[in-house]
C-alpha distance (Angstrom), angle and dihedral (degrees) to the residues before:
residue distance angle dihedral
M1 . . .
T2 3.85 . .
C3 3.76 134.7 .
S4 3.83 121.2 -113.5
L5 3.79 115.9 -150.4
E6 3.89 99.5 -136.7
R7 3.73 100.1 152.5
F8 3.87 119.5 -10.5
A9 3.75 132.0 25.0
W10 3.75 95.5 -156.6
G11 3.85 127.2 60.3
P12 3.80 134.9 15.7
S13 3.81 114.8 -33.9
Y14 3.82 124.7 -160.0
Q15 3.71 107.9 -138.8
E16 3.89 135.1 169.9
D17 3.72 93.5 -92.1
G18 3.72 101.8 38.3
I19 3.82 141.6 -64.1
C20 3.82 119.0 -41.0
F21 3.74 115.8 -144.7
R22 3.77 115.8 -165.3
L23 3.76 135.9 174.2
W24 3.86 133.8 178.8
A25 3.69 105.5 -134.3
P26 3.83 109.0 152.0
D27 3.74 96.1 165.5
V28 3.88 98.2 62.0
T29 3.75 128.4 69.5
A30 3.80 95.8 -151.1
L31 3.77 136.9 24.6
A32 3.83 134.8 -179.7
L33 3.77 135.4 -159.4
R34 3.77 122.5 -133.2
V35 3.83 106.3 -161.6
G36 3.71 116.1 170.4
S37 3.73 105.5 -45.0
E38 3.81 93.4 -26.0
H39 3.84 122.7 102.2
V40 3.91 112.1 -164.2
S41 3.70 134.3 170.9
M42 3.84 115.7 -120.9
D43 3.77 126.5 -135.2
R44 3.74 118.2 -111.6
K45 3.84 113.0 -131.0
E46 3.77 132.7 -176.8
D47 3.89 123.0 -59.9
G48 3.73 94.0 22.3
W49 3.75 100.3 -59.8
F50 3.84 124.8 143.5
E51 3.88 123.3 -164.2
T52 3.70 144.0 166.6
L53 3.81 132.5 179.7
R54 3.76 115.9 -140.4
S55 3.71 126.7 -171.8
D56 3.80 129.3 -152.9
V57 3.72 96.7 25.7
P58 3.81 111.2 148.6
T59 3.66 124.6 -139.1
Q60 3.85 119.0 -92.8
T61 3.81 88.9 34.9
H62 3.76 111.5 148.2
Y63 3.85 118.7 -131.5
S64 3.75 139.0 172.1
F65 3.84 135.6 -176.5
I66 3.83 115.7 -116.2
L67 3.65 118.8 -144.5
P68 3.87 123.7 -149.3
D69 3.77 91.8 -96.3
G70 3.87 90.0 55.8
T71 3.81 94.0 -104.1
A72 3.78 111.2 147.7
V73 3.84 112.8 -144.5
P74 3.90 129.8 -175.8
D75 3.68 119.6 -118.9
P76 3.87 111.1 -90.0
A77 3.82 86.4 -140.0
S78 3.84 94.9 47.1
R79 3.78 113.2 160.2
Y80 3.77 89.7 -153.1
Q81 3.74 144.5 1.7
S82 3.79 119.0 -153.1
G83 3.91 88.4 -169.6
D84 3.88 133.0 19.9
V85 3.64 129.1 -45.8
G86 3.76 95.6 -84.5
G87 3.76 95.5 54.0
P88 3.75 131.7 87.7
S89 3.73 121.6 -66.1
M90 3.85 121.5 -120.7
L91 3.88 128.8 -133.3
V92 3.84 113.2 -117.7
D93 3.72 125.4 -168.6
P94 3.81 103.2 -126.8
N95 3.91 91.7 -155.0
A96 3.76 97.8 47.2
Y97 3.77 96.2 100.0
D98 3.85 117.2 86.7
W99 3.81 107.7 -143.3
R100 3.75 114.8 -139.8
H101 3.85 94.1 -164.1
P102 3.78 103.5 35.2
D103 3.91 93.4 154.8
W104 3.84 94.7 59.0
Q105 3.75 106.1 133.0
G106 3.88 98.9 -178.2
R107 3.70 128.2 -123.7
P108 3.92 132.4 -82.3
W109 3.83 115.1 -91.7
E110 3.76 92.8 -112.6
E111 3.75 93.1 65.1
A112 3.81 92.7 57.7
I113 3.81 115.3 125.3
I114 3.73 102.1 170.2
Y115 3.82 132.3 -149.3
E116 3.91 115.0 -170.5
L117 3.76 119.0 -150.1
H118 3.70 143.6 174.9
V119 3.82 109.7 -139.7
G120 3.76 94.9 -145.9
T121 3.75 94.9 54.7
F122 3.75 102.9 31.0
T123 3.78 92.2 85.1
E124 3.75 135.7 16.5
D125 3.78 92.3 -109.0
G126 3.83 91.4 47.8
T127 3.79 96.1 -146.6
F128 3.76 139.2 126.7
R129 3.77 89.6 -115.3
A130 3.74 96.5 50.8
A131 3.82 91.0 45.0
A132 3.81 89.6 55.1
E133 3.76 90.6 58.6
R134 3.83 90.5 62.1
L135 3.75 98.4 46.3
G136 3.94 90.5 90.8
L137 3.72 90.2 65.9
L138 3.84 90.8 55.1
A139 3.82 91.8 47.1
D140 3.79 90.6 51.0
L141 3.77 89.7 55.3
G142 3.77 91.1 56.0
F143 3.81 101.5 -104.3
T144 3.82 110.5 148.5
A145 3.87 100.2 -171.1
I146 3.86 141.2 38.9
E147 3.84 121.2 -153.1
V148 3.69 111.8 -160.9
M149 3.86 120.6 -154.8
P150 3.76 114.9 -121.4
I151 3.80 115.1 -58.8
A152 3.87 103.1 178.0
Q153 3.81 110.3 127.4
F154 3.77 113.3 -81.5
P155 3.74 130.9 172.5
G156 3.77 121.2 -71.5
S157 3.82 127.5 4.4
R158 3.77 100.5 -71.8
G159 3.80 140.2 36.0
W160 3.86 142.3 111.1
G161 3.78 91.2 -86.3
Y162 3.79 100.9 -121.3
D163 3.74 90.5 114.0
G164 3.80 96.1 62.5
V165 3.78 119.0 149.5
L166 3.83 101.8 177.9
H167 3.75 102.8 56.1
Y168 3.74 98.3 -177.1
A169 3.74 96.1 51.0
P170 3.82 123.9 84.9
H171 3.69 109.5 -137.0
N172 3.84 110.5 -92.6
S173 3.74 92.5 -139.9
Y174 3.76 87.4 69.5
G175 3.77 95.4 44.1
T176 3.79 140.3 -97.3
P177 3.85 131.0 -41.2
E178 3.87 86.0 -100.1
D179 3.82 90.7 53.3
F180 3.82 90.4 54.3
K181 3.79 91.6 48.6
A182 3.84 87.7 49.8
F183 3.84 89.3 54.1
I184 3.75 92.1 49.4
D185 3.90 90.2 46.0
A186 3.70 90.2 50.9
A187 3.81 91.7 51.1
H188 3.79 91.8 48.8
G189 3.83 89.4 51.4
L190 3.90 87.0 57.3
G191 3.91 92.6 48.3
L192 3.77 91.7 -104.6
M193 3.85 122.9 138.7
V194 3.85 115.2 -143.4
F195 3.80 120.0 -142.2
L196 3.86 122.0 -171.5
D197 3.80 124.2 -147.8
V198 3.91 108.2 -133.4
V199 3.75 128.6 -170.7
Y200 3.76 113.5 -145.9
N201 3.82 98.3 156.4
H202 3.91 101.4 78.2
F203 3.84 144.9 -9.2
G204 3.79 120.3 -114.9
P205 3.88 120.6 -96.5
E206 3.85 94.7 -109.8
G207 3.76 129.2 52.8
N208 3.71 98.5 17.5
Y209 3.85 104.5 131.1
L210 3.79 97.3 166.0
P211 3.94 93.7 97.6
T212 3.92 90.1 62.1
Y213 3.84 94.2 62.0
A214 3.85 104.7 12.5
P215 3.69 108.0 28.9
A216 3.86 86.6 160.1
F217 3.81 88.0 74.6
F218 3.80 82.7 83.4
R219 3.61 139.9 50.3
S220 3.84 120.2 -121.9
D221 3.90 94.3 -146.1
S222 3.76 134.8 68.4
P223 3.76 103.0 9.1
T224 3.83 121.2 -151.8
P225 3.88 116.7 -113.1
W226 3.69 87.0 -97.7
G227 3.85 105.6 43.7
P228 3.78 145.5 -56.2
R229 3.86 116.8 -11.4
I230 3.78 113.7 -111.7
A231 3.88 115.5 -116.4
F232 3.85 97.2 -131.4
E233 3.92 89.2 170.2
R234 3.83 89.4 77.8
I235 3.82 114.2 87.4
P236 3.74 99.9 -134.9
V237 3.86 89.2 49.3
R238 3.77 90.7 51.1
Q239 3.83 90.2 48.5
Y240 3.78 92.3 52.7
F241 3.87 93.3 59.1
I242 3.88 98.4 33.5
D243 3.81 88.8 49.4
N244 3.80 88.1 47.1
V245 3.73 90.9 57.4
M246 3.72 92.9 49.5
Y247 3.80 92.5 44.9
W248 3.88 95.3 56.9
L249 3.99 93.3 42.1
S250 3.77 94.8 44.8
E251 3.74 109.7 30.0
F252 3.77 95.2 36.7
R253 3.89 96.5 30.5
L254 3.73 93.6 -132.5
D255 3.75 115.7 176.5
G256 3.77 93.2 -134.6
L257 3.78 150.5 -37.7
R258 3.72 135.5 -113.1
L259 3.91 111.9 -145.1
D260 3.90 110.5 -142.1
A261 3.77 119.5 -133.1
I262 3.83 100.0 -15.6
D263 3.74 92.9 -180.0
Q264 3.84 85.1 78.0
I265 3.76 92.8 54.8
D266 3.79 98.2 95.7
D267 3.92 114.9 -179.9
K268 3.84 120.4 173.0
S269 3.82 91.5 -170.0
H270 3.78 122.0 121.2
H271 3.78 86.5 -116.7
H272 3.81 110.4 45.2
I273 3.84 112.6 -134.6
L274 3.84 90.4 -127.0
E275 3.85 88.6 60.1
E276 3.83 90.7 47.2
I277 3.76 93.3 50.0
S278 3.77 90.7 49.8
E279 3.75 94.6 47.7
R280 3.82 93.7 44.9
V281 3.82 91.7 53.2
S282 3.77 92.6 46.2
R283 3.78 92.6 51.8
H284 3.75 95.8 46.1
F285 3.80 100.9 42.9
D286 3.74 103.3 47.6
V287 3.83 97.6 141.9
R288 3.87 106.8 29.5
H289 3.81 115.4 67.5
V290 3.86 107.2 -111.1
H291 3.74 120.8 172.1
L292 3.81 131.8 -162.6
M293 3.85 121.8 -164.8
T294 3.76 133.4 172.8
E295 3.69 144.0 -147.6
N296 3.84 101.9 -135.9
P297 3.78 112.7 173.5
A298 3.88 87.7 -177.6
N299 3.89 89.7 67.2
G300 3.79 91.3 -137.7
T301 3.71 111.0 175.0
D302 3.81 93.9 -159.4
M303 3.91 87.7 81.5
I304 3.80 94.4 60.9
A305 3.84 102.8 24.0
N306 3.78 118.6 103.0
R307 3.82 113.0 -91.7
N308 3.70 116.7 -176.8
G309 3.89 91.3 -15.4
R310 3.80 99.4 -41.9
P311 3.82 140.3 54.8
L312 3.82 119.5 -112.2
F313 3.85 89.6 -127.1
K314 3.62 130.8 24.9
A315 3.80 97.2 -130.8
D316 3.76 146.0 -21.6
W317 3.83 129.5 -128.8
N318 3.88 100.6 -109.8
D319 3.68 106.9 -144.7
D320 3.91 91.3 178.6
F321 3.86 89.1 69.0
H322 3.84 91.4 53.1
H323 3.82 95.7 43.0
A324 3.81 95.2 50.2
L325 3.84 91.6 47.3
H326 3.84 91.9 47.3
V327 3.69 91.1 54.3
V328 3.72 91.3 47.8
A329 3.83 91.9 45.6
T330 3.86 100.1 42.5
G331 3.80 109.2 17.8
E332 3.88 87.4 -128.0
N333 3.76 108.2 138.7
S334 3.75 110.2 161.9
G335 3.76 132.3 105.5
H336 3.92 110.8 2.8
Y337 3.79 89.2 6.2
A338 3.90 98.4 54.1
P339 3.88 92.0 94.3
F340 3.74 87.5 60.0
K341 3.75 96.6 48.0
D342 3.84 93.5 101.5
A343 3.80 120.4 62.4
P344 3.85 96.5 -9.9
W345 3.70 94.9 171.7
V346 3.80 91.5 55.2
K347 3.72 90.8 49.8
L348 3.83 91.5 46.4
R349 3.93 88.3 54.5
Q350 3.77 90.0 47.4
A351 3.98 91.6 50.3
L352 3.90 87.6 51.6
A353 3.70 94.8 47.4
S354 3.83 102.9 35.6
G355 3.79 112.2 12.7
Y356 3.74 113.9 -128.6
V357 3.84 120.4 49.6
R358 3.81 100.3 -174.3
E359 3.72 117.5 65.7
G360 3.87 110.4 -99.9
V361 3.84 136.1 -129.6
Q362 3.73 117.6 -135.9
T363 3.72 125.3 -128.5
L364 3.87 96.6 -162.9
G365 3.71 130.8 45.0
G366 3.93 123.9 -103.3
A367 3.75 136.9 71.4
K368 3.74 118.3 -27.4
V369 3.69 113.7 -112.0
P370 3.84 112.5 -144.3
T371 3.85 116.7 -122.4
E372 3.73 93.5 -120.4
A373 3.88 88.7 62.1
I374 3.79 90.8 62.2
A375 3.81 119.2 93.2
P376 3.77 114.0 -112.2
T377 3.59 92.9 -124.2
S378 3.81 87.9 66.5
F379 3.87 88.0 74.7
V380 3.83 129.2 77.1
H381 3.75 109.5 -149.4
F382 3.86 127.4 -166.2
L383 3.74 140.4 168.0
Q384 3.75 88.1 -137.3
N385 3.77 138.7 -18.3
H386 3.79 132.8 -168.5
D387 3.88 94.9 -71.7
Q388 3.83 94.7 51.4
V389 3.82 92.5 48.9
G390 3.78 103.5 32.5
N391 3.67 96.3 45.0
R392 3.77 96.5 56.4
A393 3.76 116.7 97.3
Q394 3.86 96.2 -106.5
G395 3.84 98.0 23.8
D396 3.75 87.9 -117.5
R397 3.79 121.8 172.9
L398 3.81 127.4 -126.0
S399 3.93 88.6 -116.6
S400 3.72 88.7 61.6
L401 3.82 93.0 50.3
V402 3.79 98.2 46.9
G403 3.84 107.6 27.2
D404 3.87 129.7 -118.1
E405 3.78 96.4 -76.1
N406 3.75 97.0 56.1
F407 3.83 94.7 36.8
R408 3.79 87.3 55.7
A409 3.84 89.8 52.4
F410 3.73 91.1 52.4
T411 3.74 93.0 47.2
E412 3.87 89.3 54.6
I413 3.83 89.1 52.1
L414 3.84 88.7 51.6
M415 3.77 95.1 46.7
L416 3.76 99.3 40.0
S417 3.74 95.8 52.1
P418 3.75 123.7 89.4
Q419 3.92 95.8 -120.0
I420 3.78 116.2 98.4
P421 3.87 107.7 -92.8
L422 3.72 126.4 -136.8
M423 3.85 127.5 -167.3
F424 3.72 124.5 -164.5
M425 3.86 115.2 -127.8
G426 3.84 114.2 -85.9
D427 3.83 94.5 26.3
D428 3.78 87.5 94.4
H429 3.81 88.1 70.2
L430 3.86 104.1 23.1
S431 3.72 90.6 -105.5
S432 3.81 111.9 -153.5
R433 3.86 92.4 -155.5
P434 3.75 116.6 101.2
F435 3.92 123.2 -131.3
R436 3.80 108.7 -136.7
F437 3.65 134.9 -175.1
F438 3.96 106.2 -95.7
A439 3.81 135.1 173.0
D440 3.76 137.3 163.6
Y441 3.88 105.9 -127.5
E442 3.64 132.8 137.6
G443 3.80 137.4 -154.1
E444 3.85 119.3 -3.1
L445 3.75 95.7 -3.4
A446 3.75 91.2 51.9
R447 3.90 89.7 52.0
A448 3.80 90.3 47.2
V449 3.77 93.1 52.4
R450 3.82 92.8 43.6
E451 3.86 91.3 50.7
S452 3.85 92.8 48.8
R453 3.71 96.0 59.3
P454 3.92 102.4 79.1
K455 3.82 91.0 56.4
E456 3.92 91.6 47.1
A457 3.73 92.1 46.5
R458 3.93 91.2 53.5
N459 3.85 87.7 49.4
F460 3.77 87.0 61.1
G461 3.70 99.0 50.5
S462 3.86 101.7 -93.5
P463 3.72 111.5 153.3
S464 3.74 118.3 -118.1
R465 3.76 95.5 -108.4
D466 3.82 87.6 65.3
T467 3.80 96.4 48.9
E468 3.87 100.4 46.5
G469 3.84 135.3 75.8
G470 3.76 97.2 22.9
E471 3.76 95.7 -58.6
I472 3.74 96.5 140.4
A473 3.75 115.6 83.4
D474 3.73 115.6 -113.6
P475 3.80 106.8 -100.3
N476 3.89 92.6 -144.6
H477 3.86 94.5 52.6
L478 3.92 111.7 104.6
A479 3.86 89.6 -135.1
T480 3.83 90.1 61.6
F481 3.74 90.1 59.9
Q482 3.78 95.5 40.5
S483 3.78 93.6 51.8
S484 3.78 88.9 54.9
K485 3.84 93.0 62.9
L486 3.85 117.7 110.7
L487 3.85 114.6 -108.6
W488 3.70 99.3 -142.7
S489 3.81 94.9 -170.2
E490 3.77 86.7 75.2
A491 3.69 90.8 65.0
F492 3.86 90.6 72.6
M493 3.75 98.8 46.6
D494 3.83 116.7 113.2
R495 3.85 100.5 -105.0
R496 3.80 93.6 41.6
L497 3.77 93.0 42.0
R498 3.82 89.5 55.2
W499 3.81 87.0 50.1
R500 3.84 92.0 53.7
E501 3.69 92.1 49.6
W502 3.69 93.2 50.0
L503 3.88 91.0 47.5
T504 3.87 88.4 51.0
R505 3.82 89.1 55.8
L506 3.89 91.2 45.9
I507 3.76 94.9 51.0
S508 3.85 89.9 45.4
V509 3.78 88.3 60.0
R510 3.79 90.3 49.5
R511 3.87 92.2 50.3
K512 3.75 96.3 43.0
C513 3.78 103.8 37.4
I514 3.83 106.4 24.2
V515 3.68 111.7 27.0
P516 3.83 96.2 61.2
H517 3.75 89.0 61.6
L518 3.81 97.0 44.9
I519 3.80 94.5 85.5
Q520 3.89 85.6 70.2
A521 3.75 92.9 52.8
K522 3.85 109.7 127.3
G523 3.80 138.2 171.2
H524 3.81 119.6 -79.5
S525 3.88 88.0 31.2
G526 3.88 98.1 120.9
K527 3.70 125.7 85.5
V528 3.89 131.6 176.6
V529 3.72 114.5 -135.7
P530 3.81 113.3 -150.5
S531 3.81 111.0 -104.4
L532 3.84 139.3 154.6
D533 3.68 122.3 -82.1
R534 3.81 116.1 -76.6
C535 3.80 87.6 33.0
L536 3.86 129.9 106.0
F537 3.83 112.4 -159.2
V538 3.92 107.9 169.8
G539 3.78 134.1 151.0
W540 3.70 136.3 -163.3
Q541 3.81 131.9 -159.7
L542 3.78 110.0 -135.4
G543 3.69 106.1 -179.8
D544 3.84 109.8 -71.3
H545 3.95 90.8 -9.7
E546 3.76 131.8 72.7
L547 3.92 118.8 -146.8
H548 3.72 112.9 -155.1
L549 3.84 129.3 -168.2
R550 3.76 120.0 -159.3
A551 3.83 112.4 -177.8
N552 3.76 114.8 174.5
L553 3.89 105.8 -170.9
S554 3.67 92.3 162.3
D555 3.90 124.7 102.3
I556 3.75 95.9 -112.1
E557 3.77 137.0 73.9
L558 3.72 118.1 -107.5
E559 3.81 134.2 -162.1
C560 3.74 112.5 -112.3
D561 3.79 118.7 -128.2
L562 3.77 95.8 -155.4
P563 3.85 131.9 81.0
P564 3.85 113.4 -96.3
N565 3.69 92.2 -135.5
A566 3.74 92.2 64.2
Q567 3.85 92.4 57.7
I568 3.79 115.4 120.3
Y569 3.78 97.5 171.2
P570 3.01 136.7 77.2
V571 3.74 91.9 29.1
L572 3.84 90.6 -155.4
T573 3.74 95.9 58.8
H574 3.75 125.9 -141.4
K575 3.78 122.6 -134.0
R576 3.86 106.6 -41.5
G577 3.75 117.2 -97.7
T578 3.78 98.0 14.9
L579 3.80 140.1 97.2
P580 3.81 109.8 -146.2
P581 3.84 122.3 -145.1
N582 3.80 113.6 -77.9
S583 3.74 94.6 10.3
V584 3.82 135.8 132.9
S585 3.74 121.7 -156.2
A586 3.92 132.4 177.6
F587 3.73 129.0 -152.9
M588 3.89 131.8 -168.5
M589 3.71 119.0 -163.2
A590 3.69 128.1 -175.4
E591 3.80 113.4 -143.8
E592 3.84 96.3 -131.7
N593 3.82 95.7 62.5
G594 3.79 104.9 8.6
S595 3.88 94.2 -117.2
G596 3.74 136.7 88.4
């Protein structure tokens, strides 16, 4: 019996005659499969692949690959691990889950209002099932999308997820694959899209066994900051990641993926893997809305500019907006914020009007597209995300640094601009809980992680008093993880309940008055209007309408240059024709009559 490759090259495949087990192990001459109590030799095929087809293997059976020296290794495309990353993999029936909302088709990108969460700290239980029970609160606020931090199996029972090594397996501390599907299904029933953060630039430092039997999976030159660089030029390696994209989007019915740090995805092939991923997704999902976004620290516009009628990726996380706003809000200007130390208000206006502030580096060839030629909806903006909270020495949130009134004004700026807004979990109810960096390593790795934290904290603006003398919580201590869990009872306390009610009204204005025009957002649409320091006067052309933001964060009242009848926010207007101190207003004007 032989295997047929109907869907995925990597991982167990359910076929008519049984289950096909495959592994790319070009550096070994023989390979065996231990499945349940059975031990069988695998057939060596072309290009270093081994495979065997087994019948009558029940679901939830454990299996491992046995190397010539007797070492048992998990499947690098394991669908589930009942134990840690070094233990046997477990068979999972991909069709076992009964979807309650099978006709969900997603939502257009322009409707995205994103809430980023970490499954392990979003609830006290830290599971997919527990998280699903809280999704209704987010839908009631008006959010339309959830972005889940990486869930691929990583070492230990807790971590951020960016050190995953089994990229097809949802982490077992969160639940089973069926539990994750139930989470996604529940979100769809509430009208929420679900995006997953995936890490294709490196493997974590523990539990990656590929180098022992397939060292060609990695390059020997120019490692990434986190480990060996991946050899995307090799066909089996490309298949591993392209199949992974299709696996999450098709089997789990996710609405999109966010690709982490793509500036570290180096591919010398004629056809870059990022192009191939984009094209494969575009061809396969031609009815259901599926969205790919990036984190591209290189600020390369080639990833989000139109190429042959469409961009490769819908949007990029724009750190420049965050960094400029953080300097404006806090005065912190070291580390990552140093380039924004001078003229931060000018740079914040530029980010709102044009996207990137810093000159970008292209990934692909061709003419460089200027940032102002990119549509504003091609940028995801945020006041903070997991990085900018969790990498601080104390895991402190922006709201705790600037106070409620200022945080409210910055949130208004975020929601009333045409870029796609993202909020980090807890900011919806002014959570008092920190979000710290945590992991579950032991020995030398634990020491290395612990010793790296002060430098990382300084890069994210933490003052020296918080980074010296053991002030940073040990990432490997259980208490560090537990202190980062949201305390949901806070959300129903008076001050925070009023915040949630106000946030609901703010998001409603975005959805009713701004989102319908975003489909017409194009490049060269943003324009900075001259204003005083501590003010943001920016306008955007959205087809036959103009959206205008007027943020007066100074301590004096200003005259407003726009007609009062065009004002869409605040709904309860202030004195006509004025912009009070520390206020944010938005206006929508139609070209034909000059009003909204």
